[in-house]
N, C-alpha and C positions, 0 to 999 in steps of 0.2 A: 059391465064390470070394469071396463077401462075408465069410465067416468069416476067410479068409486076410487080406483087407484090414484087418479089425478087429484081427487079431493084429499086423500091421505097424504100425498106428496106435498100438497099446498099447506096442509096443517103442519106437517113436519117442517116445512120451510119457515112457517110462522113461528114455530117453537124454536127453531135454530136462531132466528132473528132475535127472539126474546132473550135467549141465552147470551147472544152477542151483546145486546144492549145492557144486560145485567153485568157482563164482563166490563164494559166501558164504565159503568157507574161505580163498580167496585174499584177499578183503577183510579178513578177520580177521587174516591174516598181515601185510597191508599196514598195518593200523591198529597192530598190535603193533610193527612196525618203526618207524613214526612215533613211537609212544610211547617206545620205547627211544632213538631219536635225540633226542627232547626231554629225556628224563631224563638223558642223558649230556652234555647241553649242545650248543648249536647251533654247533659248530665245523665244520671242513672234513669230518671223518668223518661228522658228523651230516648235513651237506648231501648227501653221497654216499648215506647211508642213506635220506634222504628221496627222492632221485632214484630209487634202486632200488625204494622203495615205490611210486613213481609207475609204474614199469614193471610191477610186480606188479598194480597196479590196472588198468593197460591190458589185461593178460592176463585179468583178471577180467571186464572189459567185453566182451572177445572171447567168453569162455565164456557170458556172459549173452546176447549177441547171437545166438550159435549156438543157444542154448536157445530164444530167442524165435522165430528163423527156423524151427526144426524144428517148434515148436508151431503157428505160423501156417500153414506150408506143408504139413505132413504130417498134423497132427492136426485142426486146425480146418477148413482148406479141403479136406483130403484131395486136394490137388493132385498131379497126376502130371506130373513135370517132363519134358515131351516137346516142347511147342510152343516155338519160338524165343523168343517173348516171355517165357514162363515161365522158360526156362533163363537168359536174360539177367538177368532180375530176381532170380532165385534166386542166381546166382553173384555178381552185383553186391553184394548184401548182405554176403556173406562176404568178398569181396575188399576192399571199402572198410574194413570193420572190421579185417581182418587187416593191411592196409596201414597204418592208423593205429597199431595196436599195434606193428607192426614199426618204424615210424618213431619211436615213443617209445622202444622198446628200443634203436634206433640212437643216439638222443640219450643214453640212459643209458650205453651203451657208450662213446660219445665223451667224456662227462664223466668217467667212471671212468678212461679211458685218459689224458686230459689231466692228471688229478690223481695217478694211481697209477703208470701205466706207459705213457709216450708211444709205446713201440714197438707197443702194441696199437691205435694209431690206424688202422693199415692195415686191421685187421679191422672197426673201426667204419665206416670209409669204404666197405668192401665191403658192409656192411649197408645203408648209405644208397644205394649203387648198386643193390643188390638190390631195395630198396623202389621206387626209380625205375623199374627194369625191370618190376616187378610192375604198377605203375600204367600204364606204357606198354603193356604186354601187355593189361591190362584195357581200356584205351581203344581199342586196335585191335580187340579182340573185340567191344566195343559198336558200334564203327563198322561193322565187317563184318556184324554181326548185325542192324543196323538195317534193311538192305535186305530181310531175311527178314520183317520186320514188315509191309512193304508188301504182301507176298503174303498175309498173314493178319491184316488189320486187325481182324477180329472177336476175335482172341485178345487184343489189347491192350484192347479194350473189356471183354472178360470179366474180365481181370485188374484193371482199374479198378473194375469192379462188385464184385469180391471184396474189394478194398481198402475200399470204402464199407461193406461188411458188417462189417468188423472195427472200424470207427470207432465 
């Protein structure tokens, strides 16, 4: 069984590395988009290109955060996501980063729609509503899950101790 756990940790490490490589490639793409926008002059199209580069950068941050979470939770800690505290903490890391990235993407979509095609504002507004729903759902999950921590206070202490080990 220990061998199987090591295999899973190795696969998780490989996936984390892949997410990190994708992050770097996205950052290179964003830098190139910024460079092209500067080279063509800072006009309205350049501003839109910069806003799109910001969206690409936000996705790169998501990829890096996913990579970091996988490494910390599955490789370094070898945590098994089963306790309510661990589940809440694990999901919270993903949801917050994804909500921020989606919020930035909604901003990018809004700016593009305002300057290029106002009829697309409906889709941008739907993205903003989706981000709000995601945050509301996450808040409800945390609120409902908090009661489970009262049943297992030692799980929260164990998670805090693991956090100290990573510092």
